[in-house]
C-alpha positions in Angstrom: 16.1 -10.6 -46.0 14.1 -7.5 -45.2 10.9 -9.6 -45.3 12.3 -11.8 -42.4 13.0 -8.7 -40.3 9.5 -7.4 -41.1 8.0 -10.5 -39.5 9.6 -9.6 -36.1 6.5 -7.8 -34.6 4.2 -10.7 -35.6 6.5 -13.3 -34.2 7.0 -11.4 -31.0 3.2 -11.1 -30.5 2.3 -14.7 -31.4 5.0 -16.5 -29.5 4.9 -14.2 -26.5 8.6 -13.2 -27.0 10.1 -9.9 -25.9 10.8 -7.8 -29.0 14.6 -7.9 -28.5 14.6 -11.8 -28.4 12.5 -11.9 -31.6 14.9 -9.5 -33.3 17.9 -11.6 -32.3 16.3 -14.7 -33.6 15.4 -13.0 -36.9 18.9 -11.6 -37.2 20.4 -15.0 -36.6 18.2 -16.4 -39.4 19.3 -13.7 -41.8 22.9 -14.3 -41.0 22.6 -18.1 -41.5 20.8 -17.6 -44.8 23.4 -15.1 -46.1 26.2 -17.4 -45.1 24.6 -20.5 -46.6 22.5 -19.2 -49.6 20.2 -21.6 -51.3 20.0 -22.0 -55.1 17.1 -20.2 -56.7 16.0 -23.4 -58.5 15.2 -25.0 -55.1 17.4 -28.0 -56.0 17.9 -30.2 -52.9 21.1 -31.7 -54.3 23.2 -28.5 -54.3 26.5 -28.1 -52.6 24.8 -26.0 -49.9 24.0 -29.1 -47.9 27.7 -29.7 -47.3 28.1 -26.1 -46.3 25.2 -26.3 -43.8 26.5 -29.4 -42.1 29.3 -27.8 -40.2 26.9 -25.2 -38.8 24.4 -27.9 -37.7 27.3 -29.9 -36.2 28.4 -26.9 -34.2 24.9 -26.4 -32.9 24.7 -30.1 -31.9 28.1 -29.9 -30.2 27.0 -26.9 -28.2 23.9 -28.7 -27.0 25.9 -31.7 -26.0 28.4 -29.5 -24.2 25.6 -27.9 -22.2 24.0 -31.3 -21.4 27.3 -32.7 -20.2 27.9 -29.5 -18.1 24.5 -29.9 -16.5 25.1 -33.5 -15.7 28.5 -32.7 -14.2 26.9 -30.1 -12.0 24.3 -32.6 -10.8 27.0 -35.2 -10.1 29.0 -32.7 -8.1 25.9 -31.7 -6.2 25.3 -35.4 -5.2 28.3 -35.3 -2.9 27.9 -35.0 0.9 26.9 -31.4 1.9 28.4 -31.7 5.5 30.9 -28.9 4.7 28.1 -26.5 4.0 26.1 -27.0 7.1 27.3 -23.7 8.7 27.0 -21.6 5.6 24.2 -19.1 5.9 23.4 -20.1 9.4 23.5 -16.4 10.6 22.2 -14.7 7.5 19.5 -12.8 9.4 21.9 -11.9 12.3 24.4 -9.8 10.4 23.0 -6.5 11.7 24.0 -7.4 15.3 27.3 -6.3 16.9 28.3 -10.0 17.0 26.6 -11.8 14.2 27.7 -15.2 15.5 26.2 -14.9 19.0 24.2 -18.0 19.9 21.0 -16.2 20.7 19.0 -17.5 17.8 17.7 -15.7 14.8 15.5 -12.5 15.1 11.9 -13.3 16.1 9.0 -11.4 14.4 6.7 -9.6 16.8 3.0 -9.8 16.3 2.4 -6.9 18.6 3.0 -3.2 17.8 6.6 -2.0 18.4 5.9 1.7 18.4 8.6 2.5 15.8 9.1 6.2 14.9 7.9 7.9 11.8 10.9 8.6 9.5 10.8 12.3 8.6 7.1 13.0 8.1 5.8 16.4 6.9 2.4 17.9 7.5 0.9 16.7 4.2 1.9 13.2 4.9 0.5 13.4 8.4 -2.9 14.3 7.0 -2.8 11.5 4.4 -1.7 9.0 7.0 -4.6 9.9 9.3 -7.0 9.3 6.4 -5.4 6.0 5.6 -5.5 4.9 9.2 -9.3 5.6 9.3 -9.8 3.6 6.1 -7.9 0.5 7.2 -8.9 0.5 10.8 -10.3 -3.1 10.4 -7.0 -4.3 9.0 -5.1 -2.7 11.8 -7.4 -4.4 14.3 -6.9 -7.8 12.6 -3.1 -7.3 12.4 -1.7 -4.8 14.9 1.6 -4.7 13.0 0.0 -2.5 10.4 1.0 0.4 12.5 1.8 3.9 11.5 5.4 3.4 10.3 4.4 0.6 7.9 1.3 2.4 6.6 3.6 5.4 6.0 5.9 3.3 3.9 3.0 2.0 1.9 1.7 5.5 1.4 5.1 6.7 0.1 5.5 3.7 -2.2 2.4 4.8 -4.1 3.2 8.5 -4.2 0.8 9.6 -1.5 -2.3 8.2 -3.1 -4.5 7.2 -0.2 -6.8 5.0 -2.3 -4.0 2.9 -3.7 -2.3 2.7 -0.3 -5.6 1.2 1.1 -5.7 -1.4 -1.7 -2.1 -2.4 -1.0 -2.7 -2.7 2.7 -5.7 -4.9 2.2 -3.9 -7.1 -0.4 -1.0 -7.5 2.1 -3.4 -8.5 4.9 -5.1 -11.0 2.6 -1.7 -12.5 1.6 -0.8 -12.7 5.3 -4.0 -14.7 6.1 -3.9 -16.9 3.0 -0.3 -18.0 3.8 -0.7 -18.3 7.6 2.3 -15.9 8.0 1.7 -15.2 11.7 2.3 -18.9 12.5 5.3 -19.4 10.2 8.0 -18.9 12.8 6.1 -20.5 15.7 4.2 -23.5 14.3 6.0 -24.5 11.1 8.7 -27.0 10.8 11.7 -24.6 10.6 14.2 -27.4 10.2 12.6 -28.1 6.8 11.5 -24.7 5.8 14.5 -22.7 6.9 17.5 -24.7 8.2 17.8 -27.5 5.6 18.4 -25.2 2.6 20.0 -22.3 4.4 23.3 -22.4 2.5 21.6 -22.3 -0.9 18.3 -20.6 -0.8 17.6 -17.8 -0.2 21.2 -16.7 -0.8 23.1 -13.8 0.8 22.1 -12.1 4.0 22.3 -9.0 6.1 25.8 -7.8 7.1 26.8 -4.6 8.7 25.7 -1.0 8.2 26.5 1.8 5.7 28.1 5.2 6.3 24.7 6.6 7.2 23.9 3.8 9.6 21.6 2.1 7.2 21.3 -1.8 7.1 23.2 -3.5 4.3 21.8 -6.7 2.6 23.6 -8.8 0.0 22.1 -11.2 -2.5 24.1 -13.6 -4.6 21.5 -14.0 -7.3 23.8 -15.1 -10.1 24.8 -18.2 -8.2 21.3 -19.4 -7.4 20.1 -20.3 -11.0 16.4 -19.7 -10.3 15.1 -21.8 -13.3 17.0 -24.8 -12.0 15.6 -24.3 -8.5 12.1 -24.3 -9.9 12.8 -27.7 -11.6 14.2 -29.2 -8.4 11.6 -28.1 -5.8 7.8 -28.1 -5.8 6.2 -24.7 -6.1 4.3 -24.9 -2.8 7.6 -25.6 -0.9 9.3 -22.6 -2.6 6.4 -20.4 -1.5 6.6 -21.5 2.1 10.4 -21.0 2.2 9.8 -17.4 1.0 7.1 -16.8 3.7 9.7 -17.7 6.4 12.2 -15.5 4.6 9.9 -12.5 4.6 9.2 -12.9 8.3 12.9 -13.2 9.2 13.8 -10.1 7.1 11.1 -8.0 8.8 12.3 -9.3 12.2 15.9 -8.5 11.5 15.1 -4.9 10.4 12.7 -4.3 13.3 15.3 -5.6 15.8 18.0 -3.3 14.3 15.6 -0.3 14.3 14.8 -0.8 18.0 18.5 -1.2 18.8 19.3 2.1 17.0 16.6 4.4 18.4 13.3 2.9 17.1 13.4 4.4 13.5 13.6 2.5 10.3 16.4 3.6 8.0 16.5 3.0 4.2 18.3 -0.3 3.4 21.2 -0.6 1.0 20.9 -3.7 -1.3 23.9 -5.2 -3.1 23.0 -7.8 -5.7 25.9 -9.9 -7.0 25.0 -11.3 -10.5 28.3 -13.1 -11.0 27.6 -16.4 -12.7 24.3 -15.2 -14.3 24.2 -16.5 -17.9 21.9 -16.7 -20.8 20.8 -20.2 -19.6 18.9 -18.4 -16.8 17.0 -16.1 -19.1 13.8 -18.1 -19.4 10.3 -16.7 -19.7 8.7 -19.3 -17.4 11.3 -18.7 -14.7 10.9 -14.9 -14.9 7.1 -15.2 -14.5 7.5 -17.6 -11.5 10.0 -15.3 -9.9 7.6 -12.4 -10.4 4.9 -14.4 -8.6 7.3 -15.3 -5.8 8.3 -11.8 -5.0 4.7 -10.6 -4.9 4.7 -11.3 -1.2 8.0 -9.5 -0.7 6.7 -6.5 -2.5 3.7 -6.3 -0.1 5.6 -6.5 3.2 9.1 -5.1 2.4 7.8 -1.9 0.9 10.0 1.0 0.1 12.8 -0.3 2.2 15.5 0.1 -0.5 17.3 3.4 -0.4 20.0 2.3 -2.9 20.3 -0.9 -5.1 23.7 -1.7 -6.4 24.0 -4.5 -9.0 27.7 -5.6 -9.1 29.7 -8.0 -11.3 27.2 -7.4 -14.1 28.5 -8.8 -17.4 28.3 -6.5 -20.5 25.2 -8.3 -21.8 23.4 -7.5 -18.5 24.5 -3.8 -18.6 23.3 -3.5 -22.2 20.0 -5.0 -21.4 19.6 -2.7 -18.4 20.3 0.4 -20.5 17.7 -0.7 -23.1 14.9 -1.7 -20.7 15.2 0.5 -17.6 12.6 2.8 -19.0 10.1 0.1 -18.2 10.7 0.8 -14.5 9.2 3.6 -12.6 11.5 6.6 -12.3 11.7 6.3 -8.5 13.2 2.8 -8.9 15.7 3.7 -11.7 17.0 6.5 -9.5 17.9 3.9 -6.9 19.6 1.3 -9.1 23.2 1.4 -10.3 24.5 -1.4 -12.5 28.2 -1.9 -12.1 30.7 -4.3 -13.6 33.8 -5.7 -11.9 35.1 -2.3 -11.0 32.5 -1.7 -8.3 34.7 -1.1 -5.2 35.0 2.7 -5.5 31.2 2.9 -5.6 30.8 0.6 -2.6 33.2 2.8 -0.7 30.9 5.8 -1.1 28.2 4.0 0.8 30.1 1.6 3.1 33.3 1.9 5.1 36.1 -0.4 3.9 36.1 -2.2 7.3 32.4 -3.1 6.7 32.8 -4.5 3.2 33.4 -8.3 3.0 36.8 -9.3 1.9 35.5 -11.1 -1.2 34.2 -7.8 -2.4 37.4 -5.9 -1.8 36.9 -4.8 1.8 38.5 -5.9 5.1 35.6 -7.5 6.9 35.9 -11.2 7.7 33.7 -13.5 9.7 35.6 -16.1 11.7 38.6 -15.6 9.4 36.5 -16.1 6.2 36.7 -13.2 3.7 33.6 -14.5 2.0 31.7 -14.4 5.3 29.8 -17.6 4.4 28.4 -18.1 7.9 26.4 -14.9 7.4 26.2 -14.6 3.6 24.8 -17.8 2.2 26.8 -18.6 -1.0 23.9 -20.1 -3.0 24.7 -22.5 -5.8 23.1 -25.9 -6.8 21.4 -27.9 -4.1 23.0 -31.3 -3.5 20.9 -34.3 -4.3 21.2 -35.8 -0.8 20.0 -32.5 0.7 16.9 -32.6 -1.5 16.3 -36.2 -0.5 16.6 -35.3 3.1 14.2 -32.4 2.7 11.6 -34.6 0.9 11.8 -37.1 3.8 11.1 -34.3 6.3 8.1 -33.2 4.4 6.6 -36.7 4.0 7.1 -38.0 7.6 5.0 -36.7 10.5 7.0 -34.3 12.6 6.1 -32.2 15.6 7.4 -28.7 16.2 6.8 -27.0 19.5 3.2 -27.1 20.6 1.8 -27.7 17.1 2.2 -30.5 14.7 3.4 -29.8 11.2 0.7 -30.1 8.6 1.7 -32.3 5.7 2.9 -30.4 2.7 0.4 -30.5 -0.2 2.6 -30.7 -3.3 1.0 -28.5 -5.9 1.7 -28.2 -9.6 3.6 -25.3 -10.8 1.3 -22.3 -11.2 0.2 -21.5 -14.7 2.4 -19.1 -16.6 -0.4 -18.0 -18.9 -1.5 -14.5 -19.3 -4.2 -14.7 -16.6 -1.7 -14.6 -13.8 0.2 -11.7 -15.3 -2.6 -9.3 -15.8 -1.7 -7.2 -12.7 -0.2 -3.8 -13.9 3.1 -4.4 -12.1 5.3 -7.4 -11.8 8.3 -7.4 -9.5 12.0 -8.3 -9.4 13.2 -9.3 -6.0 16.4 -9.4 -4.0 17.3 -10.4 -0.4 14.7 -8.7 1.7 13.4 -6.3 -0.9 12.1 -5.8 -4.4 11.4 -3.2 -7.0 8.4 -3.2 -9.3 8.3 -3.2 -13.0 5.5 -2.1 -15.3 4.6 -4.5 -18.1 8.2 -5.9 -18.1 7.0 -9.5 -18.8 5.0 -10.2 -21.9 1.4 -11.3 -21.1 0.3 -12.8 -24.4 0.8 -16.3 -25.6 0.2 -18.4 -28.7 -3.3 -19.7 -29.1 -3.8 -23.4 -28.4 -7.1 -23.8 -30.0 -8.1 -27.1 -31.6 -7.3 -27.5 -35.2 
């Protein structure tokens, strides 16, 4: 038995498994061998075969149960989605005094807004001046790389001017590669924003905290990211997120201008209710890290506090074991809470501003779940996916520009070559926090025999 446990490091390295997963697999193998021991003579006709059968039957029944449950969900999702058409419609309007006002979603400005510098000291002034000189060409190409954004970049790297310059140039390259400046003006927003608004991205902005900071909610547990990756092509998911980034920036900018022109740290509340082991997949984790790469470039250092609520015991144990992989600045912001989260929420948000579904008094149009503002997430109905596919394959005009046909690409490779950057990222609605070497980067060799 000890020999099996001694193989854990080798298995973890060869199969690209996190050490904890490899240890669990080894422990399960030890338990099964101790429960159903084999005869020393190696006889295949021993009574152990009958003892092992119930265990094998249990495993098969569990697999059949999961398969039936998945099919049931898919059948339920095939129903008409008319009742969900208004859910998430105002997800970017929740910071306004009246989130349901018919003035349209916030519009991202390509021109400088002259936002104020949040609490800058003399040392930061000197470093910011140096950074502005180094990235003068970037600021000329994209005027929105103004002082307040450069200061957030500078603070996110601990005041290192060289690293801040690299991040600014990476963000500018990402902006050009994904045509972000034209996302809200030239893209088909009915396809890239409105069609899936009740399901992805989930959550939304809603209200302000006790210190007047914007509050954003994310219903991550209900989204089932691995299932979403199977249902939608990767290029489409990337375009959906580009629109999401621009809307988040526009919402925060609009709120800052309304409240005196200064950005305030955002409070993020991540609801992981419904998150299960079926969503713990290596491929899905790597794709999500790739997705939020753009969010990390443009929504930098916006999170003042991150509250993870409805966390099951397994999630809490995993966080306690692996939070050391995050930088200290991030771990100081994150609080992982179970179902008794309301007292903590009340420290940051007034009861009248907390949605009724989370124990507060706030309702939107009589709905305690505030679903017109907070997109509920969940599986995407089959007919909605079919409608989206029809939008993407038929020529459509939007405004003064015609929509370019979507080039469906294969899922990006999940090999080690795409995970060599020092930091991956875990994202939430409108923000992210970086991790160092959280995802394994090695894989089993596939050389020819």
